[in-house]
PDB file of N, CA, C and O in Angstrom:
ATOM      1  N   UNK A   1       9.575 -15.087  -6.857  1.00  0.00           N
ATOM      2  CA  UNK A   1       8.135 -15.380  -6.293  1.00  0.00           C
ATOM      3  C   UNK A   1       8.058 -14.335  -4.703  1.00  0.00           C
ATOM      4  O   UNK A   1       8.990 -13.820  -4.086  1.00  0.00           O
ATOM      5  N   UNK A   2       6.848 -14.315  -4.469  1.00  0.00           N
ATOM      6  CA  UNK A   2       6.147 -13.337  -3.866  1.00  0.00           C
ATOM      7  C   UNK A   2       4.472 -14.407  -2.889  1.00  0.00           C
ATOM      8  O   UNK A   2       3.890 -15.382  -3.365  1.00  0.00           O
ATOM      9  N   UNK A   3       4.159 -13.691  -1.471  1.00  0.00           N
ATOM     10  CA  UNK A   3       3.498 -14.974  -0.813  1.00  0.00           C
ATOM     11  C   UNK A   3       2.814 -14.922  -1.150  1.00  0.00           C
ATOM     12  O   UNK A   3       2.290 -15.753  -0.408  1.00  0.00           O
ATOM     13  N   UNK A   4       1.636 -14.496  -2.115  1.00  0.00           N
ATOM     14  CA  UNK A   4       0.424 -15.417  -3.110  1.00  0.00           C
ATOM     15  C   UNK A   4       1.164 -16.509  -3.825  1.00  0.00           C
ATOM     16  O   UNK A   4       0.570 -17.583  -3.921  1.00  0.00           O
ATOM     17  N   UNK A   5       2.960 -16.360  -4.597  1.00  0.00           N
ATOM     18  CA  UNK A   5       2.413 -16.616  -5.870  1.00  0.00           C
ATOM     19  C   UNK A   5       2.543 -18.473  -5.053  1.00  0.00           C
ATOM     20  O   UNK A   5       2.164 -19.562  -5.484  1.00  0.00           O
ATOM     21  N   UNK A   6       3.203 -18.100  -3.848  1.00  0.00           N
ATOM     22  CA  UNK A   6       3.675 -19.235  -3.386  1.00  0.00           C
ATOM     23  C   UNK A   6       2.858 -19.903  -2.277  1.00  0.00           C
ATOM     24  O   UNK A   6       2.970 -21.062  -1.878  1.00  0.00           O
ATOM     25  N   UNK A   7       1.705 -18.602  -1.699  1.00  0.00           N
ATOM     26  CA  UNK A   7       0.312 -20.067  -1.143  1.00  0.00           C
ATOM     27  C   UNK A   7       0.117 -20.650  -2.254  1.00  0.00           C
ATOM     28  O   UNK A   7       0.467 -21.804  -2.005  1.00  0.00           O
ATOM     29  N   UNK A   8      -0.193 -20.622  -3.264  1.00  0.00           N
ATOM     30  CA  UNK A   8      -1.204 -20.930  -4.563  1.00  0.00           C
ATOM     31  C   UNK A   8      -0.474 -21.995  -4.885  1.00  0.00           C
ATOM     32  O   UNK A   8      -1.015 -23.096  -4.978  1.00  0.00           O
ATOM     33  N   UNK A   9       0.978 -21.811  -5.123  1.00  0.00           N
ATOM     34  CA  UNK A   9       2.290 -23.821  -4.906  1.00  0.00           C
ATOM     35  C   UNK A   9       1.808 -24.622  -4.300  1.00  0.00           C
ATOM     36  O   UNK A   9       1.689 -25.829  -4.512  1.00  0.00           O
ATOM     37  N   UNK A  10       1.310 -23.639  -3.025  1.00  0.00           N
ATOM     38  CA  UNK A  10       1.287 -25.314  -1.160  1.00  0.00           C
ATOM     39  C   UNK A  10       0.319 -24.880  -1.870  1.00  0.00           C
ATOM     40  O   UNK A  10       0.737 -24.010  -2.634  1.00  0.00           O
ATOM     41  N   UNK A  11      -1.116 -25.129  -2.018  1.00  0.00           N
ATOM     42  CA  UNK A  11      -2.290 -25.297  -2.099  1.00  0.00           C
ATOM     43  C   UNK A  11      -2.522 -25.874  -2.918  1.00  0.00           C
ATOM     44  O   UNK A  11      -3.161 -26.907  -2.714  1.00  0.00           O
ATOM     45  N   UNK A  12      -2.154 -25.541  -4.200  1.00  0.00           N
ATOM     46  CA  UNK A  12      -2.836 -26.586  -6.079  1.00  0.00           C
ATOM     47  C   UNK A  12      -1.264 -27.861  -4.868  1.00  0.00           C
ATOM     48  O   UNK A  12      -1.932 -28.889  -4.761  1.00  0.00           O
ATOM     49  N   UNK A  13      -0.064 -28.143  -4.217  1.00  0.00           N
ATOM     50  CA  UNK A  13       0.507 -28.812  -3.818  1.00  0.00           C
ATOM     51  C   UNK A  13      -0.213 -30.026  -3.243  1.00  0.00           C
ATOM     52  O   UNK A  13      -0.008 -31.190  -3.589  1.00  0.00           O
ATOM     53  N   UNK A  14      -1.315 -29.498  -2.075  1.00  0.00           N
ATOM     54  CA  UNK A  14      -1.545 -29.934  -1.026  1.00  0.00           C
ATOM     55  C   UNK A  14      -3.050 -30.214  -1.567  1.00  0.00           C
ATOM     56  O   UNK A  14      -3.880 -30.651  -0.770  1.00  0.00           O
ATOM     57  N   UNK A  15      -3.390 -29.977  -2.855  1.00  0.00           N
ATOM     58  CA  UNK A  15      -4.693 -30.405  -3.190  1.00  0.00           C
ATOM     59  C   UNK A  15      -4.551 -30.863  -4.569  1.00  0.00           C
ATOM     60  O   UNK A  15      -5.553 -30.870  -5.284  1.00  0.00           O
ATOM     61  N   UNK A  16      -3.572 -31.195  -4.965  1.00  0.00           N
ATOM     62  CA  UNK A  16      -3.354 -32.880  -5.593  1.00  0.00           C
ATOM     63  C   UNK A  16      -2.663 -33.920  -4.719  1.00  0.00           C
ATOM     64  O   UNK A  16      -3.105 -35.057  -4.886  1.00  0.00           O
ATOM     65  N   UNK A  17      -1.689 -33.798  -3.832  1.00  0.00           N
ATOM     66  CA  UNK A  17      -1.149 -34.502  -2.905  1.00  0.00           C
ATOM     67  C   UNK A  17      -2.715 -35.071  -2.166  1.00  0.00           C
ATOM     68  O   UNK A  17      -2.690 -36.183  -1.638  1.00  0.00           O
ATOM     69  N   UNK A  18      -3.203 -34.777  -2.163  1.00  0.00           N
ATOM     70  CA  UNK A  18      -3.840 -35.221  -0.472  1.00  0.00           C
ATOM     71  C   UNK A  18      -5.153 -35.947  -1.906  1.00  0.00           C
ATOM     72  O   UNK A  18      -5.867 -36.805  -1.387  1.00  0.00           O
ATOM     73  N   UNK A  19      -5.384 -35.793  -2.950  1.00  0.00           N
ATOM     74  CA  UNK A  19      -6.029 -36.212  -3.658  1.00  0.00           C
ATOM     75  C   UNK A  19      -5.598 -37.403  -4.568  1.00  0.00           C
ATOM     76  O   UNK A  19      -6.338 -38.107  -5.255  1.00  0.00           O
ATOM     77  N   UNK A  20      -4.269 -37.477  -4.429  1.00  0.00           N
ATOM     78  CA  UNK A  20      -4.041 -38.981  -4.652  1.00  0.00           C
ATOM     79  C   UNK A  20      -3.502 -39.816  -3.843  1.00  0.00           C
ATOM     80  O   UNK A  20      -3.379 -40.998  -4.165  1.00  0.00           O
ATOM     81  N   UNK A  21      -3.008 -39.252  -2.425  1.00  0.00           N
ATOM     82  CA  UNK A  21      -3.073 -39.906  -1.816  1.00  0.00           C
ATOM     83  C   UNK A  21      -4.468 -40.834  -1.392  1.00  0.00           C
ATOM     84  O   UNK A  21      -4.320 -41.974  -0.952  1.00  0.00           O
ATOM     85  N   UNK A  22      -6.244 -40.044  -1.624  1.00  0.00           N
ATOM     86  CA  UNK A  22      -6.752 -40.645  -1.049  1.00  0.00           C
ATOM     87  C   UNK A  22      -7.449 -41.578  -1.988  1.00  0.00           C
ATOM     88  O   UNK A  22      -8.292 -42.412  -1.659  1.00  0.00           O
ATOM     89  N   UNK A  23      -6.875 -41.279  -3.539  1.00  0.00           N
ATOM     90  CA  UNK A  23      -6.986 -42.430  -4.491  1.00  0.00           C
ATOM     91  C   UNK A  23      -6.134 -43.871  -3.766  1.00  0.00           C
ATOM     92  O   UNK A  23      -6.548 -44.960  -3.367  1.00  0.00           O
ATOM     93  N   UNK A  24      -5.077 -43.385  -3.821  1.00  0.00           N
ATOM     94  CA  UNK A  24      -3.944 -44.854  -2.957  1.00  0.00           C
ATOM     95  C   UNK A  24      -4.335 -45.674  -2.176  1.00  0.00           C
ATOM     96  O   UNK A  24      -4.559 -46.884  -2.205  1.00  0.00           O
ATOM     97  N   UNK A  25      -4.444 -44.241  -0.877  1.00  0.00           N
ATOM     98  CA  UNK A  25      -4.450 -44.779   0.575  1.00  0.00           C
ATOM     99  C   UNK A  25      -4.835 -45.088   1.100  1.00  0.00           C
ATOM    100  O   UNK A  25      -4.575 -46.136   1.692  1.00  0.00           O
ATOM    101  N   UNK A  26      -6.190 -44.013   1.322  1.00  0.00           N
ATOM    102  CA  UNK A  26      -7.360 -43.494   2.643  1.00  0.00           C
ATOM    103  C   UNK A  26      -8.838 -43.180   1.868  1.00  0.00           C
ATOM    104  O   UNK A  26      -9.027 -43.611   0.731  1.00  0.00           O
ATOM    105  N   UNK A  27      -9.208 -42.895   2.126  1.00  0.00           N
ATOM    106  CA  UNK A  27     -10.283 -42.241   1.892  1.00  0.00           C
ATOM    107  C   UNK A  27     -10.532 -40.839   2.556  1.00  0.00           C
ATOM    108  O   UNK A  27     -11.077 -39.885   2.001  1.00  0.00           O
ATOM    109  N   UNK A  28      -9.880 -40.887   4.255  1.00  0.00           N
ATOM    110  CA  UNK A  28      -9.777 -39.687   4.652  1.00  0.00           C
ATOM    111  C   UNK A  28      -9.168 -38.581   3.939  1.00  0.00           C
ATOM    112  O   UNK A  28      -9.418 -37.446   4.343  1.00  0.00           O
ATOM    113  N   UNK A  29      -8.062 -38.811   2.488  1.00  0.00           N
ATOM    114  CA  UNK A  29      -7.443 -37.735   3.277  1.00  0.00           C
ATOM    115  C   UNK A  29      -7.986 -36.493   2.262  1.00  0.00           C
ATOM    116  O   UNK A  29      -7.517 -35.384   2.007  1.00  0.00           O
ATOM    117  N   UNK A  30      -9.342 -37.293   1.751  1.00  0.00           N
ATOM    118  CA  UNK A  30     -10.069 -35.618   1.566  1.00  0.00           C
ATOM    119  C   UNK A  30     -10.524 -34.438   2.357  1.00  0.00           C
ATOM    120  O   UNK A  30     -11.043 -33.408   1.926  1.00  0.00           O
ATOM    121  N   UNK A  31     -10.210 -34.795   3.717  1.00  0.00           N
ATOM    122  CA  UNK A  31     -10.921 -34.340   4.416  1.00  0.00           C
ATOM    123  C   UNK A  31      -9.833 -33.080   4.954  1.00  0.00           C
ATOM    124  O   UNK A  31     -10.219 -32.295   5.820  1.00  0.00           O
ATOM    125  N   UNK A  32      -8.533 -32.977   4.394  1.00  0.00           N
ATOM    126  CA  UNK A  32      -7.492 -32.860   4.498  1.00  0.00           C
ATOM    127  C   UNK A  32      -7.578 -31.023   2.726  1.00  0.00           C
ATOM    128  O   UNK A  32      -7.275 -29.857   2.469  1.00  0.00           O
ATOM    129  N   UNK A  33      -8.190 -32.204   2.246  1.00  0.00           N
ATOM    130  CA  UNK A  33      -8.500 -31.284   0.616  1.00  0.00           C
ATOM    131  C   UNK A  33      -9.929 -30.707   1.587  1.00  0.00           C
ATOM    132  O   UNK A  33     -10.062 -29.561   2.015  1.00  0.00           O
ATOM    133  N   UNK A  34     -10.659 -31.572   1.725  1.00  0.00           N
ATOM    134  CA  UNK A  34     -11.865 -29.892   2.609  1.00  0.00           C
ATOM    135  C   UNK A  34     -11.353 -29.232   2.464  1.00  0.00           C
ATOM    136  O   UNK A  34     -11.243 -28.573   1.430  1.00  0.00           O
ATOM    137  N   UNK A  35     -10.338 -29.029   4.309  1.00  0.00           N
ATOM    138  CA  UNK A  35      -9.381 -28.303   4.658  1.00  0.00           C
ATOM    139  C   UNK A  35      -8.533 -26.907   3.988  1.00  0.00           C
ATOM    140  O   UNK A  35      -8.801 -25.740   4.274  1.00  0.00           O
ATOM    141  N   UNK A  36      -7.695 -27.256   3.248  1.00  0.00           N
ATOM    142  CA  UNK A  36      -7.169 -26.538   2.577  1.00  0.00           C
ATOM    143  C   UNK A  36      -8.549 -25.659   1.701  1.00  0.00           C
ATOM    144  O   UNK A  36      -8.020 -24.753   1.057  1.00  0.00           O
ATOM    145  N   UNK A  37     -10.051 -25.649   1.493  1.00  0.00           N
ATOM    146  CA  UNK A  37     -10.472 -25.836   0.690  1.00  0.00           C
ATOM    147  C   UNK A  37     -11.207 -24.487   1.390  1.00  0.00           C
ATOM    148  O   UNK A  37     -11.482 -23.418   0.844  1.00  0.00           O
ATOM    149  N   UNK A  38     -11.450 -24.942   2.914  1.00  0.00           N
ATOM    150  CA  UNK A  38     -12.175 -23.960   3.989  1.00  0.00           C
ATOM    151  C   UNK A  38     -11.435 -23.215   4.141  1.00  0.00           C
ATOM    152  O   UNK A  38     -11.940 -22.093   4.151  1.00  0.00           O
ATOM    153  N   UNK A  39      -9.691 -23.225   4.377  1.00  0.00           N
ATOM    154  CA  UNK A  39      -8.392 -22.586   4.432  1.00  0.00           C
ATOM    155  C   UNK A  39      -8.907 -21.388   3.448  1.00  0.00           C
ATOM    156  O   UNK A  39      -9.480 -20.375   3.851  1.00  0.00           O
ATOM    157  N   UNK A  40      -8.565 -21.718   1.932  1.00  0.00           N
ATOM    158  CA  UNK A  40      -8.762 -20.703   1.256  1.00  0.00           C
ATOM    159  C   UNK A  40     -10.171 -19.482   1.519  1.00  0.00           C
ATOM    160  O   UNK A  40     -10.076 -18.275   1.746  1.00  0.00           O
ATOM    161  N   UNK A  41     -11.166 -20.160   1.412  1.00  0.00           N
ATOM    162  CA  UNK A  41     -12.097 -19.862   1.837  1.00  0.00           C
ATOM    163  C   UNK A  41     -12.286 -18.145   2.931  1.00  0.00           C
ATOM    164  O   UNK A  41     -12.669 -16.977   2.999  1.00  0.00           O
ATOM    165  N   UNK A  42     -11.851 -18.933   3.357  1.00  0.00           N
ATOM    166  CA  UNK A  42     -12.261 -18.129   4.659  1.00  0.00           C
ATOM    167  C   UNK A  42     -11.064 -16.921   4.962  1.00  0.00           C
ATOM    168  O   UNK A  42     -10.986 -16.073   5.851  1.00  0.00           O
ATOM    169  N   UNK A  43     -10.121 -17.271   3.731  1.00  0.00           N
ATOM    170  CA  UNK A  43      -8.875 -15.541   3.512  1.00  0.00           C
ATOM    171  C   UNK A  43      -8.999 -15.052   2.707  1.00  0.00           C
ATOM    172  O   UNK A  43      -8.463 -13.992   2.384  1.00  0.00           O
ATOM    173  N   UNK A  44      -9.956 -15.856   1.978  1.00  0.00           N
ATOM    174  CA  UNK A  44     -11.090 -14.903   0.906  1.00  0.00           C
ATOM    175  C   UNK A  44     -12.348 -13.729   2.087  1.00  0.00           C
ATOM    176  O   UNK A  44     -12.949 -12.812   1.528  1.00  0.00           O
ATOM    177  N   UNK A  45     -12.482 -13.892   3.120  1.00  0.00           N
ATOM    178  CA  UNK A  45     -12.916 -12.800   3.850  1.00  0.00           C
ATOM    179  C   UNK A  45     -12.756 -12.018   4.612  1.00  0.00           C
ATOM    180  O   UNK A  45     -13.264 -10.923   4.853  1.00  0.00           O
ATOM    181  N   UNK A  46     -11.233 -13.203   5.447  1.00  0.00           N
ATOM    182  CA  UNK A  46     -10.887 -12.065   6.402  1.00  0.00           C
ATOM    183  C   UNK A  46      -9.946 -11.765   5.842  1.00  0.00           C
ATOM    184  O   UNK A  46      -9.503 -10.948   6.650  1.00  0.00           O
ATOM    185  N   UNK A  47      -8.854 -11.792   4.597  1.00  0.00           N
ATOM    186  CA  UNK A  47      -7.757 -11.447   3.805  1.00  0.00           C
ATOM    187  C   UNK A  47      -6.712 -11.921   4.851  1.00  0.00           C
ATOM    188  O   UNK A  47      -5.616 -11.362   4.901  1.00  0.00           O
ATOM    189  N   UNK A  48      -6.957 -12.704   5.491  1.00  0.00           N
ATOM    190  CA  UNK A  48      -5.918 -13.278   6.722  1.00  0.00           C
ATOM    191  C   UNK A  48      -5.924 -14.990   6.655  1.00  0.00           C
ATOM    192  O   UNK A  48      -6.891 -15.696   6.940  1.00  0.00           O
ATOM    193  N   UNK A  49      -4.630 -15.442   6.217  1.00  0.00           N
ATOM    194  CA  UNK A  49      -4.474 -17.447   5.740  1.00  0.00           C
ATOM    195  C   UNK A  49      -2.938 -17.437   6.623  1.00  0.00           C
ATOM    196  O   UNK A  49      -1.796 -16.995   6.502  1.00  0.00           O
ATOM    197  N   UNK A  50      -3.599 -18.073   7.376  1.00  0.00           N
ATOM    198  CA  UNK A  50      -1.624 -19.252   8.260  1.00  0.00           C
ATOM    199  C   UNK A  50      -0.815 -19.224   7.911  1.00  0.00           C
ATOM    200  O   UNK A  50       0.146 -18.851   8.583  1.00  0.00           O
ATOM    201  N   UNK A  51      -0.624 -19.898   5.645  1.00  0.00           N
ATOM    202  CA  UNK A  51       0.213 -20.040   5.657  1.00  0.00           C
ATOM    203  C   UNK A  51       0.676 -18.523   5.031  1.00  0.00           C
ATOM    204  O   UNK A  51       1.882 -18.307   5.150  1.00  0.00           O
ATOM    205  N   UNK A  52       0.265 -17.966   4.695  1.00  0.00           N
ATOM    206  CA  UNK A  52       0.936 -16.779   4.190  1.00  0.00           C
ATOM    207  C   UNK A  52       1.335 -16.204   5.995  1.00  0.00           C
ATOM    208  O   UNK A  52       1.815 -15.087   5.804  1.00  0.00           O
ATOM    209  N   UNK A  53       1.340 -16.346   6.843  1.00  0.00           N
ATOM    210  CA  UNK A  53       1.743 -15.372   7.993  1.00  0.00           C
ATOM    211  C   UNK A  53       3.469 -16.189   8.010  1.00  0.00           C
ATOM    212  O   UNK A  53       4.660 -15.880   8.037  1.00  0.00           O
ATOM    213  N   UNK A  54       2.688 -17.234   7.978  1.00  0.00           N
ATOM    214  CA  UNK A  54       4.457 -18.942   8.006  1.00  0.00           C
ATOM    215  C   UNK A  54       5.396 -18.133   6.993  1.00  0.00           C
ATOM    216  O   UNK A  54       6.386 -17.633   7.527  1.00  0.00           O
ATOM    217  N   UNK A  55       5.228 -17.895   5.445  1.00  0.00           N
ATOM    218  CA  UNK A  55       5.626 -17.496   4.661  1.00  0.00           C
ATOM    219  C   UNK A  55       6.901 -16.427   5.252  1.00  0.00           C
ATOM    220  O   UNK A  55       8.129 -16.496   5.319  1.00  0.00           O
ATOM    221  N   UNK A  56       5.624 -15.204   5.708  1.00  0.00           N
ATOM    222  CA  UNK A  56       6.156 -14.036   6.099  1.00  0.00           C
ATOM    223  C   UNK A  56       7.881 -14.291   7.292  1.00  0.00           C
ATOM    224  O   UNK A  56       9.057 -13.948   7.172  1.00  0.00           O
ATOM    225  N   UNK A  57       7.255 -14.892   8.108  1.00  0.00           N
ATOM    226  CA  UNK A  57       7.843 -14.874   8.772  1.00  0.00           C
ATOM    227  C   UNK A  57       9.483 -15.857   7.962  1.00  0.00           C
ATOM    228  O   UNK A  57      10.674 -15.643   8.186  1.00  0.00           O
ATOM    229  N   UNK A  58       8.979 -16.666   7.238  1.00  0.00           N
ATOM    230  CA  UNK A  58      10.707 -16.927   6.527  1.00  0.00           C
ATOM    231  C   UNK A  58      11.589 -16.468   5.247  1.00  0.00           C
ATOM    232  O   UNK A  58      12.592 -16.828   4.631  1.00  0.00           O
ATOM    233  N   UNK A  59      10.418 -15.262   5.219  1.00  0.00           N
ATOM    234  CA  UNK A  59      11.155 -14.224   3.888  1.00  0.00           C
ATOM    235  C   UNK A  59      11.159 -14.300   3.078  1.00  0.00           C
ATOM    236  O   UNK A  59      12.015 -14.062   2.226  1.00  0.00           O
ATOM    237  N   UNK A  60       9.387 -14.967   3.013  1.00  0.00           N
ATOM    238  CA  UNK A  60       8.823 -14.475   1.276  1.00  0.00           C
ATOM    239  C   UNK A  60       9.052 -13.230   0.830  1.00  0.00           C
ATOM    240  O   UNK A  60       8.510 -12.713   1.807  1.00  0.00           O
ATOM    241  N   UNK A  61       9.382 -12.329   0.209  1.00  0.00           N
ATOM    242  CA  UNK A  61       8.735 -10.628   0.144  1.00  0.00           C
ATOM    243  C   UNK A  61       7.357 -10.743  -0.416  1.00  0.00           C
ATOM    244  O   UNK A  61       6.969 -11.351  -1.413  1.00  0.00           O
ATOM    245  N   UNK A  62       6.580  -9.882   0.619  1.00  0.00           N
ATOM    246  CA  UNK A  62       5.679  -9.448  -0.061  1.00  0.00           C
ATOM    247  C   UNK A  62       6.100  -7.948  -1.099  1.00  0.00           C
ATOM    248  O   UNK A  62       6.822  -6.959  -0.973  1.00  0.00           O
ATOM    249  N   UNK A  63       5.004  -8.607  -2.311  1.00  0.00           N
ATOM    250  CA  UNK A  63       5.500  -7.720  -3.840  1.00  0.00           C
ATOM    251  C   UNK A  63       3.655  -7.185  -4.114  1.00  0.00           C
ATOM    252  O   UNK A  63       3.031  -7.098  -5.171  1.00  0.00           O
ATOM    253  N   UNK A  64       3.193  -6.900  -2.621  1.00  0.00           N
ATOM    254  CA  UNK A  64       1.585  -7.499  -3.410  1.00  0.00           C
ATOM    255  C   UNK A  64       1.243  -5.346  -3.567  1.00  0.00           C
ATOM    256  O   UNK A  64       0.364  -4.900  -4.305  1.00  0.00           O
ATOM    257  N   UNK A  65       2.129  -4.476  -2.737  1.00  0.00           N
ATOM    258  CA  UNK A  65       1.970  -3.183  -2.744  1.00  0.00           C
ATOM    259  C   UNK A  65       2.344  -2.641  -4.180  1.00  0.00           C
ATOM    260  O   UNK A  65       1.705  -1.764  -4.760  1.00  0.00           O
ATOM    261  N   UNK A  66       3.621  -3.369  -4.746  1.00  0.00           N
ATOM    262  CA  UNK A  66       3.596  -3.057  -5.951  1.00  0.00           C
ATOM    263  C   UNK A  66       3.221  -4.287  -6.863  1.00  0.00           C
ATOM    264  O   UNK A  66       3.516  -4.176  -8.053  1.00  0.00           O
ATOM    265  N   UNK A  67       2.765  -5.147  -6.553  1.00  0.00           N
ATOM    266  CA  UNK A  67       1.590  -5.461  -7.768  1.00  0.00           C
ATOM    267  C   UNK A  67       0.486  -4.903  -8.065  1.00  0.00           C
ATOM    268  O   UNK A  67      -0.018  -4.975  -9.185  1.00  0.00           O
ATOM    269  N   UNK A  68      -0.223  -4.021  -6.671  1.00  0.00           N
ATOM    270  CA  UNK A  68      -1.137  -2.958  -6.761  1.00  0.00           C
ATOM    271  C   UNK A  68      -0.849  -2.004  -7.741  1.00  0.00           C
ATOM    272  O   UNK A  68      -1.491  -1.859  -8.781  1.00  0.00           O
ATOM    273  N   UNK A  69       0.007  -1.436  -7.435  1.00  0.00           N
ATOM    274  CA  UNK A  69       0.340   0.007  -7.876  1.00  0.00           C
ATOM    275  C   UNK A  69       0.714   0.135  -9.579  1.00  0.00           C
ATOM    276  O   UNK A  69       0.507   1.005 -10.425  1.00  0.00           O
ATOM    277  N   UNK A  70       1.361  -1.188  -9.592  1.00  0.00           N
ATOM    278  CA  UNK A  70       1.024  -2.539 -11.121  1.00  0.00           C
ATOM    279  C   UNK A  70      -0.053  -2.643 -12.103  1.00  0.00           C
ATOM    280  O   UNK A  70       0.048  -2.649 -13.330  1.00  0.00           O
ATOM    281  N   UNK A  71      -1.096  -2.723 -11.376  1.00  0.00           N
ATOM    282  CA  UNK A  71      -2.041  -3.127 -11.832  1.00  0.00           C
ATOM    283  C   UNK A  71      -2.783  -1.860 -11.299  1.00  0.00           C
ATOM    284  O   UNK A  71      -3.864  -2.370 -11.596  1.00  0.00           O
ATOM    285  N   UNK A  72      -3.255  -0.314 -10.624  1.00  0.00           N
ATOM    286  CA  UNK A  72      -3.587   0.396 -11.119  1.00  0.00           C
ATOM    287  C   UNK A  72      -3.468   1.827 -12.153  1.00  0.00           C
ATOM    288  O   UNK A  72      -4.097   2.734 -12.697  1.00  0.00           O
ATOM    289  N   UNK A  73      -1.933   1.123 -11.897  1.00  0.00           N
ATOM    290  CA  UNK A  73      -0.856   2.731 -13.402  1.00  0.00           C
ATOM    291  C   UNK A  73      -0.158   3.691 -12.408  1.00  0.00           C
ATOM    292  O   UNK A  73       0.370   4.688 -12.900  1.00  0.00           O
ATOM    293  N   UNK A  74      -0.094   3.515 -11.103  1.00  0.00           N
ATOM    294  CA  UNK A  74       0.096   4.290 -10.293  1.00  0.00           C
ATOM    295  C   UNK A  74       1.645   4.535  -9.916  1.00  0.00           C
ATOM    296  O   UNK A  74       1.948   5.356  -9.050  1.00  0.00           O
TER     297      UNK A  74
END
């Protein structure tokens, strides 16, 4: 798995876990869901996400160049 797939997995997990916690514990966990959503939106515009930086520093491979070349057929 590459950085982008891990990012999707982590973001989805955060949203699902926070939704369950909001349902079972406190509605304040919805604020965390909003934070994750806002962070995903800003990363769409800036092409930078803090979690991607953390994953790269942790040694997760970044195969974005290989993915782009496979999509374009180059």
